[in-house]
C-alpha positions as CSV (number, residue, x, y, z in Angstrom):
1,M,-29.7,6.8,31.6
2,Q,-31.5,4.9,29.0
3,G,-31.6,6.6,25.6
4,S,-28.9,8.2,23.6
5,P,-25.3,8.5,24.9
6,T,-24.6,11.7,26.7
7,A,-21.4,13.7,27.5
8,D,-21.4,12.0,30.9
9,N,-21.2,8.4,29.6
10,L,-19.4,8.8,26.3
11,G,-16.0,8.0,28.0
12,E,-17.3,4.8,29.5
13,Q,-16.1,1.5,28.2
14,L,-18.5,-0.2,25.8
15,L,-19.4,-3.8,26.7
16,T,-19.9,-6.6,24.2
17,P,-23.2,-8.5,24.4
18,Q,-21.5,-11.3,26.2
19,Q,-20.0,-9.0,28.8
20,A,-23.3,-7.3,29.3
21,A,-25.0,-10.7,29.7
22,D,-22.4,-11.7,32.3
23,L,-23.0,-8.4,34.2
24,L,-26.8,-9.0,34.3
25,G,-26.5,-12.7,35.0
26,V,-28.5,-13.7,31.9
27,S,-27.7,-15.8,28.8
28,L,-26.3,-14.2,25.7
29,R,-29.6,-15.2,23.9
30,M,-31.6,-13.3,26.5
31,M,-29.3,-10.3,26.1
32,R,-29.8,-10.3,22.3
33,R,-33.6,-10.6,22.8
34,L,-33.6,-7.6,25.1
35,Q,-31.7,-5.6,22.5
36,Y,-33.8,-6.9,19.6
37,E,-37.0,-5.9,21.4
38,R,-35.5,-2.6,22.4
39,R,-36.1,-3.2,26.0
40,I,-32.6,-2.2,26.9
41,A,-30.5,0.7,25.6
42,H,-27.6,-0.2,23.3
43,V,-25.2,1.5,20.9
44,R,-24.5,0.4,17.3
45,V,-20.8,0.7,16.3
46,G,-20.9,-0.1,12.7
47,R,-22.6,-3.5,12.6
48,H,-21.7,-4.3,16.2
49,I,-23.9,-3.9,19.2
50,R,-22.4,-2.5,22.4
51,F,-23.8,-1.6,25.8
52,I,-22.9,1.1,28.3
53,A,-22.6,-0.1,31.9
54,A,-24.6,2.8,33.3
55,D,-27.5,1.8,30.9
56,L,-27.4,-1.8,32.3
57,V,-27.5,-0.5,35.9
58,A,-30.5,1.7,34.9
59,Y,-32.2,-1.3,33.4
60,M,-31.7,-3.3,36.6
61,V,-33.0,-0.4,38.8
62,A,-36.1,0.1,36.5
63,N,-36.9,-3.6,36.7
64,R,-36.4,-4.1,40.4
65,V,-39.3,-5.7,42.3
66,Q,-39.8,-4.4,45.8
67,A,-40.4,-6.8,48.6
68,V,-43.9,-6.9,50.1
69,R,-42.7,-7.1,53.7
């Protein structure tokens, strides 16, 4: 669901960068880097950055590496 918010995910809770970093298991610095490089979908609320949980799950799925065996 990367991209702009849709009617399906507008009602979802918006996560702070720290909450998103905790969910992905990365540092806050890495989360901000992903956002800055536009490698992960995010929402601007005024001057604040927020993340939709479904976008984080989509990011994890898109970056999953399959096992060889």
